[in-house]
N, C-alpha and C positions, 0 to 999 in steps of 0.2 A: 257288803258290810253287814256285820252282825248287829242286831239291835239289842238294846238293853232296856230294862224296865226298872223304874223307881217307884216305890210305894211309900207314902208318908201318911200317917194317921195322927190327927191332932185332936185335942180334947174339947175344942169348942168351934162353932161354925164361923163366927166373925173372923177369928184369927186364921181359920182354915182357908177362907176366901182370900184373905190378904196374903197368906203363904202361897196359894196357888198363883196369884199374880206375880209375886216375887220370884217364884220358880221359873215361870215363863220368861220373865225379863232378865234372868240371870244367865241363861245358857240357851243354846239352840235345841230345845226339846219340843216334842209334840205332847199335847194333853190328851191322854186316853180318856180320863174321866176326872171330874172334880165335883164332889157332891157330899151332902150330909149323909151320915150313916148312923145306924142305931147304936147305942142310945145317945143322941145328941153330940156325936163326934163328927169329924170331917175327914174325908179320905181323898187323897190326890194320887193319881197314877199317871206317870210320865213315861215317854218312850223316846229313844234316840240313840246316839252313839254312847258307848260306855263312859267316855270322858265328859260328854255334855250332861248325861243323866247324873253322874257322880257330882259334877259341879252344882247342878240345880238342887239335888237332895241335900248336899252338904251346906249350901247356902241357906236353905230353909231351916235345917237343923240348928245351924249356928245363930240365925236371926230370930228364931221362934222357939228357942230352947225350952222354956218353961211350959210350952203348949204341946210339944211333940210327945206322943205316947209311944210310937214305934215308927221305924223306917227300915227299908230294905232296898238294896240295889242288886239287881240280877243281870249278869251279862250273858251274852251269847244265847239269847232266848230263841227257841224254835219259832219260825214264822207262823205256824199254826196258832201258837199262843197269842201272838200279836194280833192276828186276824180275829181270833175269838174275842179278845178284849175290845176291839173296835167294832165287833158285830158284823164283820164282813166275810166270815167264812161261809161257804155253801157246801155243807156236808149232808149226804143223804142218811136219813134215819134207817139203818139196816144192820143186820147181823145181831151181835150181842151188845149189851149195854153195861157199862161200868160207871159207877159214881164214887167220887171221893169228896167228902164234906169236911171242911176245916173250920177252925175257930177264927180265922182271919183272912183278909183278902190276899195279903202277901204270901201266906202259906198255900193258898189255893192256886195262885199263879205258878209258884214254884213246883207244886205237886203236879200240875198240868204239864209243865215243861219236862219234868222227870219222866212222867208217864209216856209222853209221845217220843221221847228219846230212848225208851226201853223196848218198845214193841211197835209193830205196824198197826197203829190205831189212829183214828181221827177224832178231833174234838168236835162234838156235836154242839156243846154249849159250855161257856165258862161264865158263871155269875158270881159277882163279888158284892157283898155288903148290903145293897139296897133291898129292903123288905125281908132281910134274913137275919136281923139282929147282929149285923157285923160279920156274919159267917161268909164262907165262899164254898162253891161247889163246882166241880168239873164233871161233865158227862162225856164219856168216851165210847166210841163205836168201832166195831171190827169183828174179826173172827174170835171165837170164845177163848182160845188159848192166849191170843195176843191181848184181849181185853182183860183177862184175869191177871196176866203178868204186869200189864201197864197199871192196872188198878192197885195191885199190891205194891208196886214200886212207888207210886204216888202216895199211897197210904204210909209206907215205910218212911218216906221223907217227912210227911206231916207228923208222924209219931215221933220222929227224932227231934223235932222242935216243939214237942208237947202241944201240937195243934190239931191232932186228928179228932174229928167228931164221929164219923161213921163212914162205912163203905158198903156197897152192894154190887153184885154182878148178877145180871139176868141174862141167861143163855139165849132165850128167844122171846123177847117182849111181845105182848099181845099187840095186834095192829092198832087198836084204839089207843093204847098207851103211846105208841109212836106218834100218832096224830096230835096228842096232847102235849108232847114234849116240843 
């Protein structure tokens, strides 16, 4: 079964916590994360079947209409993206490094999905919102040609939704940099 991801951003923390509870109670979804994000917003990321994620997101949107800033439902997400969101991926820092930074969590998740479906790369890390002013960033590793193609594909998606912040491709990162990532 393919998994889906639902992302909901609300404009205040109390209603965000209440919305997270409502989402979990409305459909059989897993909570990837539920936390305050900068500046004073609340972000919910859910995972599960497309029908359950859609039901949970739609439930929150309809019941918390005045508080929802943005929401997104993404179906058929690559398993690497799911693992990266849960922090359970185990990828070796090797080869080349590509980075795509976006202005939202939802666009970072989708950019990561587009990237890994474009070329043979692995997600080293996928960070969303916390400590980044609401931004998201995906770190990709692999051979330079694959990393370049995947980074550009992820960036093109983010650009198409007016959410691209920046990109970088480093052909051979210094060993000390790998240790810090």
